[in-house]
C-alpha positions as CSV (number, residue, x, y, z in Angstrom):
1,M,35.7,-62.9,3.1
2,K,38.0,-65.4,1.6
3,K,35.9,-68.3,2.7
4,I,32.7,-66.6,1.6
5,M,34.2,-66.1,-1.9
6,F,35.2,-69.7,-2.3
7,A,32.3,-70.5,-4.6
8,A,33.1,-67.5,-6.8
9,L,36.8,-68.6,-6.9
10,L,35.7,-72.1,-8.0
11,A,33.5,-70.6,-10.7
12,L,36.5,-68.5,-12.0
13,T,38.7,-71.6,-11.9
14,A,36.2,-73.7,-13.7
15,A,35.7,-71.1,-16.4
16,A,39.4,-70.8,-16.9
17,A,39.8,-74.6,-17.2
18,Y,36.9,-74.9,-19.6
19,A,37.4,-71.9,-21.8
20,G,41.1,-70.8,-21.6
21,P,42.6,-67.7,-20.1
22,T,40.9,-65.7,-17.4
23,K,41.5,-62.4,-19.2
24,N,38.5,-60.1,-18.9
25,L,36.5,-62.6,-16.7
26,E,34.2,-61.1,-14.2
27,S,32.3,-62.8,-11.3
28,S,29.1,-61.2,-9.9
29,A,25.8,-61.8,-8.3
30,V,22.5,-59.8,-8.1
31,V,21.6,-59.2,-4.4
32,D,17.9,-58.8,-3.7
33,G,16.5,-56.8,-0.9
34,T,14.3,-53.9,0.2
35,I,14.8,-50.3,1.3
36,V,12.7,-47.9,3.3
37,L,12.9,-44.3,2.4
38,A,12.4,-41.4,4.8
39,K,10.3,-38.4,3.7
40,D,13.5,-36.5,2.7
41,G,14.6,-39.4,0.4
42,S,17.3,-40.8,2.7
43,V,17.4,-44.6,3.3
44,Q,16.1,-45.4,6.8
45,L,16.4,-49.2,6.5
46,A,18.1,-51.6,4.1
47,T,17.4,-55.3,4.2
48,V,19.0,-58.1,2.1
49,E,16.9,-61.2,1.4
50,H,18.5,-64.5,2.2
51,P,21.9,-63.1,3.0
52,E,23.3,-66.6,3.4
53,K,23.1,-67.0,-0.4
54,Y,25.7,-64.3,-1.0
55,G,27.7,-64.5,2.3
56,Q,27.5,-62.2,5.2
57,P,30.3,-59.8,4.0
58,I,28.5,-59.2,0.8
59,A,25.1,-58.7,2.5
60,D,26.8,-56.3,4.9
61,L,28.4,-54.4,2.1
62,V,25.1,-53.9,0.3
63,R,23.3,-52.8,3.4
64,K,26.2,-50.4,4.3
65,V,26.2,-48.8,0.9
66,A,22.4,-48.6,0.6
67,L,22.2,-46.6,3.8
68,T,24.4,-43.9,2.1
69,W,22.1,-43.5,-0.9
70,H,19.8,-40.6,-1.3
71,F,16.7,-40.5,-3.5
72,D,14.2,-37.9,-4.7
73,P,11.4,-37.8,-2.1
74,V,8.5,-40.1,-2.9
75,L,5.3,-38.0,-3.2
76,R,1.7,-38.9,-2.7
77,D,-0.9,-36.2,-3.4
78,G,2.1,-33.8,-3.8
79,Q,3.4,-34.5,-0.3
80,P,6.5,-36.5,0.7
81,V,5.8,-39.8,2.4
82,L,7.6,-42.8,3.8
83,A,8.1,-45.4,1.1
84,K,9.2,-49.0,0.7
85,A,10.9,-50.2,-2.5
86,S,12.5,-53.4,-3.7
87,M,16.2,-53.3,-4.7
88,H,18.3,-55.5,-6.9
89,V,22.1,-54.8,-6.6
90,R,24.8,-56.1,-9.0
91,V,27.9,-56.9,-6.9
92,I,31.2,-57.4,-8.8
93,L,34.1,-59.5,-7.5
94,T,37.7,-58.8,-8.6
95,K,40.4,-61.3,-7.7
96,N,43.5,-59.6,-6.2
97,A,47.1,-60.6,-6.6
98,D,47.2,-62.0,-3.1
99,G,44.3,-64.4,-3.9
100,N,41.6,-62.4,-2.0
101,F,38.7,-60.7,-3.6
102,T,37.6,-57.1,-3.7
103,A,33.8,-56.5,-3.9
104,R,32.2,-53.4,-5.4
105,I,28.7,-52.4,-6.4
106,K,28.2,-51.8,-10.1
107,G,24.6,-50.8,-10.2
108,A,21.1,-51.3,-9.0
109,T,17.4,-51.1,-10.0
110,F,14.5,-50.3,-7.7
111,G,10.9,-51.5,-7.9
112,G,7.7,-49.6,-7.3
113,S,7.8,-47.4,-4.3
114,N,4.3,-48.1,-3.0
115,E,2.3,-51.3,-3.0
116,D,-0.9,-49.4,-3.9
117,T,0.8,-47.8,-6.9
118,P,1.4,-50.6,-9.5
119,D,3.7,-48.7,-11.9
120,N,5.6,-51.7,-13.2
121,L,4.7,-53.1,-16.6
122,Y,4.1,-56.8,-16.9
123,S,4.2,-58.9,-20.1
124,A,1.1,-60.7,-21.1
125,N,2.9,-63.3,-23.3
126,Q,6.6,-63.3,-22.5
127,K,6.5,-66.8,-21.1
128,T,4.6,-68.3,-24.1
129,I,6.9,-66.5,-26.6
130,A,10.3,-67.5,-25.3
131,P,13.6,-67.0,-27.2
132,H,15.0,-70.0,-29.0
133,Y,18.5,-71.0,-27.9
134,P,20.6,-70.6,-31.0
135,M,21.6,-74.1,-32.3
136,A,25.2,-73.0,-33.0
137,A,25.5,-71.9,-29.4
138,I,24.2,-75.1,-28.1
139,K,26.6,-77.2,-30.2
140,A,29.5,-75.0,-29.1
141,R,28.3,-75.2,-25.4
142,V,28.1,-71.4,-25.2
143,Q,26.1,-69.9,-22.3
144,G,25.3,-66.3,-21.5
145,S,22.9,-63.5,-20.6
146,V,21.3,-60.9,-22.8
147,Y,20.0,-57.7,-21.2
148,L,17.3,-56.1,-23.3
149,A,15.9,-52.6,-23.3
150,L,12.3,-52.4,-24.8
151,H,10.3,-49.4,-25.9
152,I,6.6,-50.0,-25.1
153,D,3.8,-47.8,-26.5
154,R,0.5,-46.9,-25.1
155,E,-1.1,-50.1,-26.6
156,G,1.4,-52.3,-24.9
157,H,3.4,-53.1,-28.1
158,V,7.2,-53.3,-28.4
159,T,8.0,-50.5,-30.9
160,D,11.8,-50.7,-30.5
161,A,14.3,-53.0,-28.8
162,V,18.0,-53.1,-28.1
163,A,20.4,-55.7,-26.6
164,E,22.2,-53.4,-24.2
165,Q,24.7,-56.0,-23.1
166,V,25.5,-59.6,-23.7
167,N,27.7,-61.4,-21.2
168,L,29.1,-64.8,-22.2
169,E,30.2,-67.6,-19.8
170,N,32.9,-68.6,-22.3
171,T,36.2,-67.1,-23.4
172,G,37.8,-67.1,-26.8
173,P,39.0,-64.9,-29.6
174,D,37.1,-61.6,-29.9
175,G,35.7,-62.5,-33.3
176,V,34.2,-65.7,-31.9
177,L,32.7,-64.0,-28.9
178,R,31.1,-61.3,-31.2
179,K,29.5,-64.1,-33.3
180,Y,27.8,-65.7,-30.3
181,R,26.8,-62.4,-28.7
182,K,25.1,-61.5,-32.0
183,L,23.3,-64.8,-32.2
184,M,22.0,-64.6,-28.7
185,A,21.1,-61.0,-29.0
186,Q,19.2,-61.6,-32.2
187,A,17.3,-64.6,-30.8
188,S,16.3,-62.5,-27.8
189,L,15.2,-59.5,-29.9
190,D,13.2,-61.7,-32.3
191,A,11.1,-63.0,-29.4
192,A,10.9,-59.7,-27.5
193,R,9.5,-57.8,-30.4
194,R,6.4,-60.1,-30.3
195,W,5.7,-59.5,-26.6
196,T,2.8,-57.4,-25.4
197,Y,2.5,-55.6,-22.1
198,R,-0.2,-54.5,-19.7
199,V,0.3,-50.8,-19.3
200,P,-0.2,-48.9,-16.0
201,T,-3.6,-47.3,-15.4
202,T,-2.6,-45.8,-12.0
203,G,0.6,-44.3,-10.6
204,R,3.1,-41.9,-11.9
205,L,3.5,-43.7,-15.2
206,A,-0.2,-43.8,-16.2
207,S,0.0,-40.5,-18.0
208,Q,3.0,-41.4,-20.1
209,D,2.7,-42.2,-23.8
210,S,5.5,-44.8,-23.7
211,W,7.8,-46.6,-21.4
212,T,11.2,-48.4,-21.3
213,V,11.4,-51.9,-19.8
214,H,14.6,-53.8,-19.1
215,V,14.5,-57.6,-19.3
216,P,17.3,-60.2,-18.9
217,I,17.3,-63.4,-21.0
218,V,19.5,-66.2,-19.7
219,Y,20.8,-69.0,-21.9
220,T,21.9,-71.9,-19.7
221,L,22.6,-75.5,-20.8
222,N,21.2,-78.2,-18.5
223,E,21.4,-82.0,-18.8
224,S,18.3,-83.5,-20.3
225,G,15.6,-83.9,-17.6
226,A,17.7,-82.3,-15.0
227,P,16.3,-79.4,-13.0
228,R,17.6,-75.9,-13.7
229,V,20.6,-74.9,-11.7
230,D,20.0,-71.8,-9.7
231,R,23.5,-70.2,-9.5
232,V,24.0,-67.2,-7.3
233,W,27.4,-66.3,-8.6
234,R,28.1,-66.2,-12.4
235,T,31.4,-65.9,-14.1
236,Y,31.5,-64.4,-17.6
237,V,33.2,-62.1,-20.1
238,P,31.2,-58.9,-20.0
239,G,30.2,-57.6,-23.4
240,P,30.2,-53.9,-24.6
241,Y,27.3,-51.7,-23.5
242,T,25.0,-50.4,-26.2
243,P,22.6,-47.7,-24.9
244,A,19.0,-47.6,-26.1
245,P,18.8,-44.6,-28.5
246,W,15.4,-43.4,-27.4
247,V,16.4,-43.0,-23.7
248,D,17.4,-39.5,-22.7
249,K,19.9,-40.5,-20.1
250,P,20.9,-44.2,-20.5
251,S,22.7,-45.7,-17.6
252,M,25.0,-48.7,-17.7
253,A,24.5,-49.0,-14.0
254,T,21.0,-50.4,-14.6
255,A,21.6,-52.5,-17.7
256,D,22.4,-55.8,-16.0
257,A,21.3,-55.1,-12.4
258,L,18.4,-57.5,-12.8
259,A,17.5,-60.9,-11.4
260,D,17.3,-63.7,-14.0
261,D,13.5,-63.8,-13.9
262,G,12.9,-60.1,-13.2
263,S,12.2,-57.0,-15.2
264,Y,12.5,-53.3,-14.5
265,T,10.3,-50.4,-15.8
266,E,12.2,-47.1,-15.9
267,G,10.5,-44.5,-13.7
268,A,8.6,-47.1,-11.7
269,G,10.8,-46.9,-8.6
270,P,12.4,-44.1,-6.6
271,V,15.0,-42.0,-8.3
272,L,18.5,-42.3,-6.9
273,R,20.6,-39.2,-6.6
274,S,23.8,-40.9,-5.3
275,S,26.5,-42.9,-7.1
276,F,26.8,-46.7,-7.2
277,D,30.6,-46.5,-7.1
278,H,31.3,-48.1,-3.7
279,G,33.3,-51.1,-2.6
C-alpha cells in the first residue's frame, strides 16, 4: 500500500510546504462504483470503476466493505427485487508514525436503484448560473470544496440552502480559515438559491412535496488557458459540519461523499442499514 499511497503522500508534503504545518490535514478520494442488491437487501456484487485511479488496495477495501453492507429491500409493486445502484465512497487516508497510511471509509451515497425509476433530481440551470470564485480567495491562492444541502419544493425551486461543510486546501490560523470558508460558502449559496430543478414524476419520490439535494462546489485555481486538473486524491483541512435544519436525520457520512461533478437526492437510492465505520 505504501507505493499506492505515494501520490497522496506527495499531496500532503506539497500542502505542508505551501501552507505550513500539517496539523488537521486530511487526504481523501471519492471512489466510484456500483453495487447489486439481493432481494433481502444484502450486497451480491460490488464493483469499483477504474480501480487503477485509486490503487488496488483501495479498490479492494471498498469492495470488501461494500459486501458487508445491508440495505432495506428494494421494492417494485410491493415486492422485493434485485436492484443495481451506483455508489460513491469517501475514503480517508491517515498517515501513521511509521510513514505508512491507514485507509478508512468515512461515508457513501447511492444513486437510483433502478434504471427505469428516475428518482434523482437534476438542475435545469446549474451550469449556466455558476458560483463566482471570491476575488479575495483568488488573490490569496485559496482553494477548497463547498458541500451544499438544498431544499427543493414541488415547483423545483430552492427554498432553503445550507453549506454543510467547507474543506480548504490551505492551512493557517483558525480565524483566516473561517474567513475563506465563509466567502466560499456564501458564493456557493448565492448561486444555488437561483437554481431550478426538474422534479421526479415517477418513482418513490414522485409523491413527495419536497426533496433534499446535496451538491459539491469545487474552487480550483488553474493557470490561464490550461486544462482543468483532474485530481483523484485531495489534501485539505476539513471544516466543521453544519446539518441542514429541515432534515429529520442529517448524516455527516453523506455530506462530502460526492464526486466533484455529481449530486445526490436523498431517498433516491437504496437505504443503508449498516455502518460506514470500516478501515
